[in-house]
Every structure is written in C-alpha cells, then in structure tokens.
C-alpha positions as CSV (number, residue, x, y, z in Angstrom):
1,M,-5.9,2.6,-8.2
2,D,-3.5,-0.1,-6.4
3,C,-3.7,-1.2,-3.4
4,V,-0.5,-3.2,-2.6
5,A,0.7,-5.6,0.4
6,V,3.0,-7.8,1.7
7,N,0.5,-10.5,1.4
8,D,-0.6,-13.6,-0.8
9,P,-3.1,-13.2,-3.7
10,Y,-5.8,-15.4,-1.7
11,V,-5.6,-12.7,1.1
12,M,-5.7,-9.9,-1.2
13,K,-8.5,-11.0,-3.1
14,A,-10.5,-11.6,-0.1
15,W,-9.7,-8.3,1.6
16,G,-11.1,-6.5,-1.9
17,K,-14.3,-8.7,-1.8
18,T,-14.9,-6.4,1.8
19,F,-15.6,-3.4,0.1
20,S,-18.4,-4.1,-2.2
21,E,-19.0,-0.8,-3.9
22,N,-15.1,-0.4,-4.9
23,K,-14.9,0.0,-8.6
24,H,-11.6,1.4,-9.1
25,V,-9.2,-0.5,-6.3
26,K,-7.3,-3.5,-7.3
27,F,-6.3,-5.1,-4.7
28,V,-2.2,-6.3,-5.4
29,S,-0.2,-9.3,-3.6
30,D,3.8,-8.6,-3.0
31,G,3.8,-12.1,-1.9
32,S,7.6,-11.9,-1.6
33,G,8.2,-8.2,-0.5
34,E,10.1,-7.6,-4.0
35,Y,8.2,-4.4,-5.0
36,T,8.2,-3.1,-1.6
37,K,12.1,-3.2,-1.2
38,L,12.3,-2.2,-4.6
39,L,10.5,0.6,-3.3
40,G,12.1,1.1,0.3
41,L,9.2,1.1,1.9
42,E,9.6,-2.3,4.4
43,L,8.4,-2.2,7.6
44,D,9.8,-4.6,9.9
45,L,7.0,-6.2,12.3
46,K,8.8,-9.6,13.5
47,D,8.9,-8.0,17.1
48,K,4.9,-8.6,16.7
49,G,5.0,-12.1,15.0
50,L,4.4,-10.3,11.6
51,G,7.8,-10.3,9.5
52,I,8.3,-7.5,6.9
53,R,5.1,-5.4,5.5
54,T,4.9,-2.8,3.6
55,R,4.7,0.6,4.9
56,R,2.0,2.5,4.5
57,F,1.9,5.0,1.6
58,A,0.0,7.1,-1.4
59,M,1.7,7.7,-4.3
60,L,0.3,9.5,-7.7
61,L,2.5,8.5,-10.4
62,D,1.9,10.3,-14.3
63,N,3.6,8.2,-16.6
64,L,5.6,6.6,-14.2
65,K,7.1,9.9,-12.8
66,V,5.9,10.2,-9.3
67,I,4.1,13.1,-8.2
68,V,3.3,13.3,-4.9
69,A,4.6,10.4,-2.1
70,N,3.3,10.6,1.0
71,I,4.9,7.8,3.0
72,E,3.9,7.2,6.8
73,T,6.7,7.4,9.4
74,V,4.7,6.7,12.5
75,V,1.9,4.2,12.8
76,S,-1.3,5.4,13.2
77,S,-4.6,4.2,12.6
78,R,-5.7,7.2,10.3
79,F,-3.6,8.1,6.7
80,P,-4.0,11.8,5.2
81,A,-4.8,11.8,1.7
82,E,-5.1,15.5,1.2
83,D,-1.9,15.6,-0.5
84,I,-3.3,13.3,-3.2
85,L,-6.4,14.2,-3.9
86,E,-5.0,18.1,-4.0
87,A,-2.7,16.8,-6.8
88,L,-5.8,14.9,-8.7
C-alpha cells in the first residue's frame, strides 16, 4: 500500500515515522506533482498558500487495472474506505 502526496521525500519520510506500528504503508513523494497530474488528481490550494496538492483518493489496482477508485470531491476530515475494503 502506498500513500502518495505532492511533498518532498523528507516530509514523507517524517510523516511515515509518525505511524510507528506501520509495517505495510510506504509513504511516497510526488515532489514535482507529475504523477498527480497524470492521474488528474490535482487540488489547487494556492488561495490557502499551499500550491498544488494531491486530491485525496483511494485506488485498488490489480495488474495495473483499476478495480476501485474513490476520489474525494468535497474536502472533509474523513474519507470512507469501505469500498476499497469490500473489494479486497
């Protein structure tokens, strides 16, 4: 499982360390935002001084085929993962 964000690798490494029990999630830096743009998941937060970020999403792949994709359309504090868990 990967956690991808438009951030530098040092921030992603530090973020990963905050989950001391984590053995399964890899925190991956998309520093330039190219991967985010390729997926069409840019979130423009320039008005908040944060620039372009990655929209929150969960995606289940099987041999590079998308099985389930949940993309947050309204920014909230919670993001349901039930569809992904059911697909597993």
